[in-house]
C-alpha positions in Angstrom: 42.7 111.6 134.6 46.0 113.5 134.8 49.1 113.0 132.6 51.3 109.9 133.2 54.9 109.2 132.5 53.8 107.1 129.6 52.0 110.1 128.1 55.3 111.9 128.1 56.9 109.0 126.1 58.5 106.9 128.9 57.2 103.3 129.2 58.4 101.9 132.5 56.8 98.5 131.7 58.9 98.3 128.6 61.9 98.9 130.8 60.9 95.9 133.0 60.5 93.7 130.0 64.0 94.8 128.7 65.6 93.8 132.0 63.9 90.4 131.9 65.1 89.8 128.4 68.7 90.8 129.3 69.1 88.6 132.3 69.9 85.4 130.4 72.8 87.2 128.6 74.1 89.0 131.6 74.4 85.9 133.8 76.6 84.2 131.3 79.3 86.7 132.1 79.3 86.2 135.9 82.3 84.7 137.6 82.9 83.6 141.2 83.7 87.2 142.2 80.3 88.7 141.3 78.1 89.3 144.4 74.4 89.5 144.1 72.3 89.9 140.9 71.2 92.7 138.6 68.5 95.0 140.0 70.5 96.6 142.8 71.7 100.2 143.0 75.3 99.1 142.2 77.2 96.1 140.9 79.2 94.3 143.5 82.5 92.6 142.7 84.9 91.0 145.1 88.7 91.5 144.4 90.9 88.4 144.3 94.3 89.8 145.4 96.2 86.6 145.6 99.7 87.1 144.3 99.3 90.9 144.2 101.8 93.0 146.1 100.5 96.4 145.0 97.2 96.1 143.1 96.4 99.0 140.8 93.0 99.5 139.2 93.0 100.5 135.6 89.8 102.0 134.2 88.6 102.8 130.6 85.5 104.3 129.1 84.4 104.5 125.5 81.5 104.2 123.1 80.8 102.9 119.6 80.4 106.2 117.8 78.8 106.6 114.4 79.1 103.0 113.5 75.7 102.7 115.2 74.1 104.4 112.3 74.9 101.4 110.1 73.3 99.2 112.7 70.1 101.4 112.5 70.1 101.3 108.7 70.6 97.5 108.6 68.4 96.9 111.6 71.1 94.6 113.1 71.8 95.2 116.8 73.5 92.1 118.2 77.2 93.0 117.4 77.6 96.7 118.3 77.6 95.8 122.0 80.8 93.8 121.5 82.3 96.9 119.9 81.6 98.9 123.0 83.2 96.3 125.3 86.2 95.9 123.0 87.0 99.7 122.9 87.2 99.7 126.7 88.9 96.3 127.5 91.5 96.6 124.7 92.5 99.9 126.2 92.7 98.5 129.7 94.9 95.5 128.7 97.4 98.0 127.1 98.7 98.6 130.6 98.9 94.9 131.4 95.7 94.8 133.4 93.2 92.0 133.4 89.7 93.4 132.9 87.5 92.5 135.9 84.1 94.0 135.2 82.1 96.1 132.8 79.1 98.4 133.0 77.1 99.8 130.1 74.9 102.8 129.4 72.2 102.6 126.7 70.2 105.7 125.8 67.3 105.7 123.4 64.3 107.8 122.3 61.8 105.0 122.7 62.6 101.8 124.5 62.0 98.6 122.5 62.9 95.7 124.8 63.8 93.2 122.1 66.2 95.6 120.4 67.9 96.6 123.7 68.2 92.9 124.6 70.0 92.3 121.3 72.4 95.1 122.1 73.1 93.6 125.6 73.5 90.2 124.0 76.5 91.7 122.1 77.8 93.4 125.3 77.6 90.0 127.1 79.5 88.3 124.3 82.2 90.9 124.4 82.5 90.4 128.2 82.8 86.7 127.8 85.6 87.1 125.2 87.4 89.5 127.5 86.9 87.3 130.6 85.1 90.0 132.6 81.7 90.2 134.2 78.9 92.5 133.2 77.9 93.7 136.7 75.4 96.4 135.9 74.3 99.2 133.6 71.6 101.7 132.8 69.0 101.9 130.1 67.6 105.4 129.7 64.5 106.3 127.6 64.6 109.9 126.6 61.8 110.8 124.2 62.4 113.9 122.1 66.1 113.8 122.9 66.9 110.8 120.7 64.9 109.6 117.6 62.6 106.8 118.4 64.5 104.2 116.4 67.9 105.2 117.5 70.1 104.7 120.6 73.6 105.4 121.9 75.9 103.1 123.8 78.8 103.8 126.2 80.7 101.5 128.5 83.1 101.5 131.4 85.6 98.7 132.2 87.8 98.2 135.3 90.8 96.0 135.4 93.7 95.3 137.8 97.5 94.9 137.5 100.3 94.6 140.0 102.1 97.9 140.1 105.5 96.4 139.2 103.9 94.9 136.1 102.3 98.0 134.7 103.1 98.5 131.0 103.7 102.1 130.1 106.3 102.1 127.3 109.1 103.5 129.5 111.5 100.7 128.8 111.1 100.8 125.0 114.4 101.2 123.3 116.1 101.4 119.9 116.1 98.0 118.1 112.8 96.8 119.7 110.4 95.2 117.3 106.7 96.0 116.6 104.3 93.1 116.4 101.0 93.8 114.9 97.9 91.8 115.8 95.4 91.5 112.9 92.1 93.3 113.1 88.7 91.8 112.2 87.9 94.8 110.0 87.3 98.5 110.4 86.6 97.9 114.1 84.9 101.1 115.6 86.8 104.1 114.2 86.7 106.2 111.1 83.0 105.7 110.6 82.2 109.3 110.0 84.3 109.0 106.9 83.0 105.6 106.0 79.4 106.8 106.3 80.1 109.7 103.9 81.3 107.1 101.4 78.5 104.5 101.7 75.4 105.8 103.4 74.5 108.3 100.7 74.2 105.3 98.3 71.8 102.8 99.8 72.8 100.2 97.3 76.5 100.3 98.3 75.8 98.6 101.7 74.0 95.8 99.8 76.8 95.3 97.3 78.7 92.0 97.6 82.4 91.7 96.7 84.2 88.4 96.3 87.2 89.7 98.2 84.9 90.4 101.2 82.9 87.3 101.1 79.8 89.3 102.2 78.0 92.5 101.6 79.7 95.8 102.3 77.2 96.4 105.1 77.9 93.1 106.8 81.7 93.7 106.5 81.3 97.2 108.1 79.3 95.8 111.0 81.8 93.1 112.0 82.6 93.7 115.7 85.9 94.9 117.0 88.3 92.0 117.8 89.0 91.6 121.6 92.7 90.9 122.3 92.6 90.5 126.0 93.1 86.8 126.4 95.8 86.7 123.8 97.8 89.5 125.3 97.4 88.3 128.9 98.7 84.9 127.8 101.8 86.5 126.3 102.4 88.5 129.4 102.8 85.3 131.4 105.7 84.1 129.3 107.3 87.2 127.7 108.2 90.8 128.6 106.2 93.2 126.6 107.5 96.8 126.8 104.6 98.7 125.2 101.1 98.1 123.8 99.1 100.4 121.6 95.4 99.9 120.7 95.0 101.1 117.2 91.8 103.2 117.4 90.9 106.7 116.4 94.0 108.3 114.9 95.2 105.0 113.5 98.9 104.2 113.5 100.1 107.8 113.4 98.4 108.9 116.7 98.4 105.7 118.8 101.8 104.1 118.4 103.7 107.2 119.6 101.7 107.1 122.8 103.9 104.2 124.0 107.3 105.6 122.9 109.8 107.5 125.0 111.2 110.8 123.6 113.8 110.4 121.0 112.4 107.3 119.4 110.4 106.6 116.2 108.2 103.7 115.1 109.4 102.6 111.7 106.6 100.7 109.9 107.5 98.3 107.1 104.7 98.5 104.5 103.8 95.2 103.0 104.7 93.2 106.1 101.1 92.4 106.8 98.0 91.9 104.5 95.9 95.1 104.4 92.3 93.9 104.5 90.3 94.3 101.3 87.7 96.7 102.9 90.5 99.3 103.4 91.4 99.0 99.7 87.8 99.6 98.8 87.4 102.6 101.2 90.6 104.1 99.7 89.3 103.7 96.2 85.8 105.0 96.9 87.1 108.2 98.5 90.4 108.6 96.6 92.0 108.8 100.0 95.8 109.4 100.4 97.8 106.7 102.1 98.8 108.9 105.1 95.2 109.8 105.7 94.2 106.1 105.6 96.9 105.4 108.3 95.8 108.4 110.3 92.1 107.3 110.3 91.9 103.5 110.1 93.7 100.4 111.6 94.5 99.1 108.1 94.3 95.5 109.3 96.3 95.9 112.6 94.2 96.4 115.7 96.9 96.2 118.3 100.7 96.6 118.4 103.1 95.1 120.9 106.6 96.3 121.4 109.1 93.5 122.3 112.8 92.8 122.4 114.2 91.2 119.2 114.9 87.9 121.0 111.3 87.5 122.0 109.7 88.1 118.6 109.6 84.6 117.3 108.2 83.2 120.6 105.5 85.9 120.9 104.3 85.5 117.3 104.3 81.7 117.6 102.2 81.8 120.8 99.8 84.4 119.5 99.2 82.5 116.3 98.7 79.2 118.3 96.1 81.0 120.5 94.2 82.2 117.4 95.5 85.7 117.0 97.1 86.2 113.5 100.1 88.6 113.9 103.1 89.9 112.1 106.4 91.7 112.7 105.6 95.0 111.2 108.5 97.3 112.1 111.1 98.4 114.6 112.0 101.2 116.9 114.7 103.7 115.7 116.1 106.9 117.0 114.4 110.1 115.9 112.3 113.1 116.9 109.2 111.0 117.5 106.2 109.8 115.6 105.8 107.1 112.9 107.5 106.7 109.6 106.6 104.3 106.8 109.2 102.5 104.6 108.8 100.1 101.7 
């Protein structure tokens, strides 16, 4: 007999099994706008344009990055999917858009249906938290390209906002206040540095600190918080002038992206609780403060820019909706960027 696809390392039957295992998670994300079922050549989604004068689609794509290597080491795969969703939908909502649907791409060296199903379980959970539908995706088995036990994840989210309600930072002005929404942990950025500090010592991931309430490995695998529902709730009642998702580049790179020329974000250190994991990372690597703020979220995963008169109302509503938040600074005149004061 001649060679088969399976002889080359690709098991199509494993792919069928993976799809069957995924279905129960995927269907939990469906809303009334999803048309059809998984298995087609494309995901179908009907747009509800009621109340929209000039609907604008907002798209975002991202992955999880080297945080995945911790999932491999700990053999825990049910949370990193949420990270992938969060990195996309949190970007989309920065423009005031409601995420509508999400697609994923999972590539692996050898397809293990149960493991892939756990990844998709996390993706589905992220979609539920974001209020969007998981309408499709792709699972690629590429033997020899990836290691057998490893995989990569990428995702793509599409949202929609009325053109007149797009948030782009253009109306931010001197005196506006920065409201920081608390992160759940390290989220999905800075893990190349984190891994340098923890992976070389296999026991460090298993260490348990009272301030963490869990092992270091468990803390580092906590999924990225999804802010979509909280932010969309605020937009119904208040005018938000700018929104920054604190991802790679930390405070120093991301906050200036929503500031007009001639303005600086002045951050008041001590105005929010820095999570214990960041204190540990700083100590393990003897890392300078500016490097920490240029790499990690430092306990703040998203920043809203609002007028001073709206601050109390925004903070009160966010806290009531389950999003801890703090007034962390203000906008001042300057050449641009971020400054920190004590």
